[in-house]
N, C-alpha and C positions, 0 to 999 in steps of 0.2 A: 265581573267577579273572577278572580284568578283561581286556578285549581289548587289542589293541595301541594304543599312544598315537597320537593323530592327529598328522598333520604340522603343525608350527607355522604353516607358510604357509597351510594350509587354515583353521586356526583364526582367523588374522588376517583372511583374506578374508571369512569368515563374519561376523566382528565388524564389518568395514567395511560389509558389506551390511546388517546389522541397524541400524547407526548411520545409514546413508543413508536407509533406510526410515522410521526414527523421525523424522529431520529433515524428510523430505518430508511426513510426516503432521502434524507440528507446524506446518509452514509452509504447510499446506493445498495441497500438491502443487507448490509452486514450489521451484526449486532454489536460489534466493538471496533474501535479504530485499530490501526496497525500498532503492534506492540514494539517496544524498544528492541526486542530481540529480532523481530522481523526486519526492522530497518537496518540493524547492525549486520544481519546476514546478507541483505541486499548490497550493503556497502562493501563487505568483504568479497562478494561475488564480482562486483564491478572492478575492484582492485586486482583480483586474480585475472580477469579477462584483459585488463590493460597490460599486465605484465606479460601475458602470453602474446599479445599483439606486438609489444615492443621487441620481444625475443624473436618473433617471426620476421620482423622488419630488419633486425640486425643480421640474422642468418641469411636472409635473402640478399641484403646489400653485400655481404661478404662473398656469397656465391657469384653474384654479378661481377664483383671486382676481380675475383679469381678467373672467371671466364673471359673477361675483357682483357686481361694481361696476356693470355695465351695467344 
C-alpha cells in the first residue's frame, strides 16, 4: 500500500528548487545570463583596444622609418 499523496504545493516547490539549482549549475552560479548591455560594453572595449593597438603600430613604424633613414 502506498503512502498518502504529497501536497501538490510541496511538489511544485520541490520542482522549482530543482529547476533553480539546475539553472544555476548550467550558468556557472549566476542567476542571469549576460545582458545585452554587458555584451555591447565588451564589444566597445574590444574596439577601443584594437584602435589603440593600430595607433601604436603606426607610430612605431614611423619611428623606425625615421631612425632608419638617418
